[in-house]
C-alpha positions in Angstrom: 228.7 42.0 8.0 226.1 40.9 10.6 222.6 42.9 10.3 222.1 44.6 13.1 218.3 45.0 13.7 217.1 48.1 16.1 213.9 48.8 14.6 211.8 46.9 17.3 211.9 44.1 19.3 209.6 41.9 17.6 212.6 41.3 15.4 214.0 38.7 17.5 214.1 35.4 17.0 212.9 32.6 18.8 215.1 30.9 21.3 216.1 26.9 20.6 214.3 26.4 23.7 211.3 28.2 22.7 211.4 26.1 19.0 211.8 22.6 21.4 208.5 23.3 22.8 206.7 24.2 20.2 207.4 21.4 18.3 206.7 18.7 21.4 203.7 20.9 22.4 200.9 18.9 24.2 198.0 20.6 21.6 194.5 20.1 21.4 191.2 22.4 19.4 191.4 25.9 21.2 187.8 27.2 20.0 186.8 24.1 22.0 188.8 25.0 24.7 190.8 21.4 24.9 194.2 23.0 24.1 195.6 22.3 27.2 199.0 24.0 26.7 196.9 27.8 25.8 194.8 26.6 29.1 198.0 26.9 30.9 199.4 30.2 29.5 196.2 31.8 30.0 196.4 30.5 33.3 199.6 31.3 34.3 199.1 34.7 32.8 196.1 35.6 35.1 198.1 34.1 38.2 201.0 36.8 37.2 199.2 39.3 37.0 196.3 39.0 39.9 193.7 38.6 37.8 190.8 35.9 37.4 191.1 35.0 34.0 193.3 34.9 31.0 193.0 34.7 26.9 195.5 34.1 24.5 195.2 36.3 21.0 197.5 36.7 18.4 198.8 40.1 18.3 198.5 43.4 20.2 196.5 44.9 18.5 194.0 42.2 18.6 194.0 42.4 22.1 193.2 46.1 22.4 190.3 46.0 20.0 188.7 42.7 21.2 188.8 44.8 24.8 187.1 48.0 23.8 184.6 46.1 21.9 184.1 43.6 24.7 184.1 46.8 26.9 182.3 49.6 25.5 178.7 49.8 23.5 178.6 52.1 20.4 178.2 56.1 20.7 180.7 55.6 23.8 183.9 57.5 24.6 187.5 56.2 25.6 189.8 58.5 27.1 193.3 57.8 25.6 197.1 59.5 25.3 197.9 61.4 22.0 200.6 59.0 21.6 199.5 55.7 22.0 199.2 53.0 20.1 195.8 52.3 20.1 195.0 55.7 18.7 198.1 56.3 16.4 198.4 52.9 14.7 195.5 50.6 14.7 194.2 51.4 11.6 190.9 53.2 13.4 189.7 50.6 14.7 188.2 51.8 17.7 185.7 53.6 15.0 185.7 50.8 12.7 185.5 47.7 14.7 183.7 49.0 18.4 182.1 52.7 17.3 183.4 54.5 19.5 184.9 57.5 19.7 188.7 58.1 21.0 189.1 61.9 23.4 192.6 62.4 23.3 194.8 63.9 25.9 198.1 65.5 26.5 200.9 63.2 28.3 203.9 65.1 29.4 206.8 62.2 29.8 203.7 59.6 29.6 201.3 61.2 31.9 197.8 62.7 31.9 197.5 65.7 34.9 194.6 64.9 36.7 193.3 68.3 35.2 193.6 67.1 32.1 191.9 63.7 33.0 189.1 65.0 34.7 188.3 67.8 32.3 188.1 64.8 29.3 185.3 62.8 31.3 182.0 64.0 29.6 179.0 65.5 32.1 176.2 63.0 32.1 174.0 64.3 30.0 171.5 64.0 27.0 174.3 65.4 24.7 176.8 64.0 25.9 178.8 60.5 24.7 179.6 58.6 27.5 182.9 58.4 28.9 183.1 54.1 29.5 186.8 53.2 29.4 190.6 55.1 30.4 192.9 53.3 28.5 196.7 53.4 30.0 199.7 52.6 28.2 203.3 51.2 30.2 205.2 51.8 29.4 204.2 54.8 27.0 205.0 56.1 23.9 206.2 53.0 21.5 208.9 55.4 20.3 209.9 56.3 24.3 209.2 53.8 26.2 208.8 55.6 28.9 207.8 53.3 32.5 204.5 54.0 34.8 204.7 53.4 37.9 201.9 52.6 40.4 201.4 55.5 42.3 200.7 57.2 39.0 198.5 54.5 37.7 196.6 54.5 40.8 196.2 57.8 40.7 194.7 58.0 37.1 192.4 54.9 38.4 190.8 56.5 41.3 189.6 59.3 39.0 188.1 56.9 36.4 186.3 54.2 39.0 185.2 57.4 40.7 183.7 58.5 37.5 182.3 54.6 37.0 184.3 54.2 33.7 186.6 51.2 33.3 190.3 51.1 33.3 192.5 49.3 30.8 195.9 48.9 30.2 197.8 48.5 27.2 200.7 47.1 28.3 202.6 45.4 25.3 205.6 46.7 27.1 204.5 46.1 30.4 207.2 43.8 31.6 209.9 46.5 31.2 208.2 49.0 33.3 208.2 45.7 36.0 211.5 45.6 35.9 212.6 49.4 35.7 210.7 49.7 39.0 211.0 45.7 40.4 207.9 44.9 41.3 205.8 42.4 40.9 203.5 42.8 37.8 200.5 41.7 40.2 201.0 45.4 42.4 202.2 47.3 39.1 199.0 46.2 37.4 196.4 46.4 40.4 194.8 49.2 39.9 193.8 48.5 36.4 190.5 46.8 35.6 192.4 44.7 33.1 194.8 44.7 30.5 196.9 43.3 27.6 200.4 42.4 27.0 202.7 41.2 23.6 205.1 38.0 23.9 206.6 39.3 21.1 207.9 42.4 22.5 210.4 42.1 24.3 210.3 38.6 25.4 211.3 36.8 22.0 208.4 34.8 21.5 207.1 34.3 18.0 203.7 35.5 18.2 201.0 36.3 20.1 199.7 38.5 23.3 197.3 38.1 26.3 194.8 39.5 28.0 193.6 39.2 31.4 191.1 40.4 34.3 188.0 39.1 35.2 186.0 36.2 34.0 183.2 38.0 33.0 185.6 40.4 30.9 187.7 37.3 29.4 184.5 35.2 28.8 182.5 38.0 26.4 186.3 38.9 24.8 186.8 35.1 24.4 183.2 35.3 22.1 184.5 39.0 20.0 187.7 37.4 19.5 185.7 34.1 17.6 183.5 37.0 16.4 186.6 38.5 14.2 188.1 35.8 13.5 190.9 35.2 15.7 189.6 31.6 17.3 192.2 29.3 16.8 192.3 25.4 16.4 195.7 23.6 18.0 197.4 26.6 19.2 199.6 25.2 21.7 202.2 25.3 19.4 202.3 29.0 19.8 201.5 29.0 23.4 204.3 26.8 24.3 207.0 29.5 22.4 204.5 31.7 25.1 205.3 30.0 28.4 209.0 29.6 27.6 209.4 33.3 27.2 207.3 34.0 30.4 209.4 31.7 32.2 213.1 32.3 30.9 213.2 35.6 29.2 212.0 37.9 31.9 215.0 37.5 33.9 217.5 39.0 30.5 215.2 42.5 30.1 218.3 44.4 32.6 220.6 43.9 30.3 218.5 45.7 27.4 217.1 48.4 29.5 221.3 48.9 30.3 222.6 48.4 26.9 219.9 51.1 25.9 221.7 53.1 28.3 225.0 52.0 27.5 223.5 53.3 23.5 222.5 56.5 24.7 225.3 57.5 26.6 227.5 56.6 23.6 225.4 58.9 21.1 225.4 61.7 23.7 229.3 61.2 23.9 229.1 61.8 20.1 226.8 65.3 20.2 224.8 65.3 23.3 222.3 67.1 21.6 221.2 63.4 20.0 219.6 61.9 23.3 218.2 63.2 26.6 219.8 61.6 29.2 217.6 62.6 31.5 214.8 60.9 29.9 213.3 57.8 32.1 214.2 55.4 29.6 213.8 51.2 29.6 214.7 49.4 26.4 213.8 52.6 23.6 216.1 55.3 22.4 214.9 58.2 21.1 217.2 59.7 19.2 216.6 64.2 18.0 218.9 64.3 14.8 216.8 67.9 14.2 218.0 69.4 17.1 221.7 68.7 15.5 220.3 70.5 12.6 220.2 67.3 11.2 217.7 65.3 8.6 217.2 62.0 9.6 216.5 60.4 6.5 220.1 59.8 4.9 221.4 58.6 8.2 219.1 55.8 8.4 220.2 55.0 4.2 224.1 55.1 5.4 223.3 52.9 8.1 221.2 50.4 6.6 224.5 50.4 3.6 226.4 49.5 6.5 223.8 46.2 7.8 222.6 48.4 10.5 218.8 49.1 11.2 217.0 51.7 12.8 213.2 53.0 12.9 212.4 56.5 10.8 210.2 58.4 12.4 210.3 62.0 11.0 212.3 64.2 9.1 214.2 65.0 12.8 214.3 61.6 14.8 214.9 58.5 15.3 214.5 55.2 17.1 216.8 52.6 18.3 215.1 49.4 20.5 217.7 47.1 22.8 216.4 43.0 22.7 217.1 39.5 22.3 220.3 39.1 20.2 221.7 42.6 20.5 224.9 43.0 23.3 227.3 45.4 23.8 229.7 44.6 21.2 227.5 45.2 18.4 226.4 48.6 20.0 229.5 49.8 19.7 229.9 48.6 16.6 227.0 50.9 15.5 228.1 53.8 17.7 231.3 53.4 15.6 229.1 54.2 12.3 227.7 57.1 13.8 231.3 58.8 14.5 231.7 58.1 11.4 228.4 59.3 9.9 228.2 62.3 11.6 231.8 63.3 11.9 
């Protein structure tokens, strides 16, 4: 039986075109600035997002941490959402690497209230840390994938800029937000000063993330990337897969969103308490087994026995993500299993 892995959109396999591009890539020493394929990838990403320059790094986590190091000084404060990746899933990197403290704030449906954001910004004074960076995340929350529109991003950015703060976007799945709003990425991300996005989430490249922003930000980030061991030699092989991902895989992301909606509706037909059909949705389906009086652990185990993998969040909740390699027939297979397990 085919293994169906819904845990993440990072479990995808590279396409044959990516593999061919990797094999034939023209490469050079990237640390010395001599890899033409890396240069092409960085340039096309900067143009795509309407920013001055780009930087290719190994992962979204590295991009986030290098960015914070480039934007802050020891003892600064960075305002984050309480459910964000940078705050919860990066091994305490904000404190360990940048020496900054995080100020988490609540986000209802992925959104900070303007009042909460203003309250979180420190007043200037001898006893206060400096509120240096506002970190937004789009899509918001790795277990829900809530797309945030340009008006919201501008509203938050305006507040931060009025307090002399830099606005940084963890845009790991920003392409999904762009598809959700049918909006060019440069327009969607115009309010933020700098951002990163993953090539391996949704776009199916095997590795890599891209940072974009001002030339000064990218120049400093390139130096910090080297400091933390992120310098690469002939990195064009990896960059080549990223170029194919950007050129060919964006156009199919709507299929993932449609499949996620199909999955959510199918789950609701089994038990309407399992999912919130009114929630904004991209390619992520949050399943609340606890709301229907069930434990998630036994369900995850039973699915695994039938060659289906989903992400266990806690005793009552799980996550499923649709991606390249998952089609409606696969979803029908899983829904049939759910009916059997939950019936």
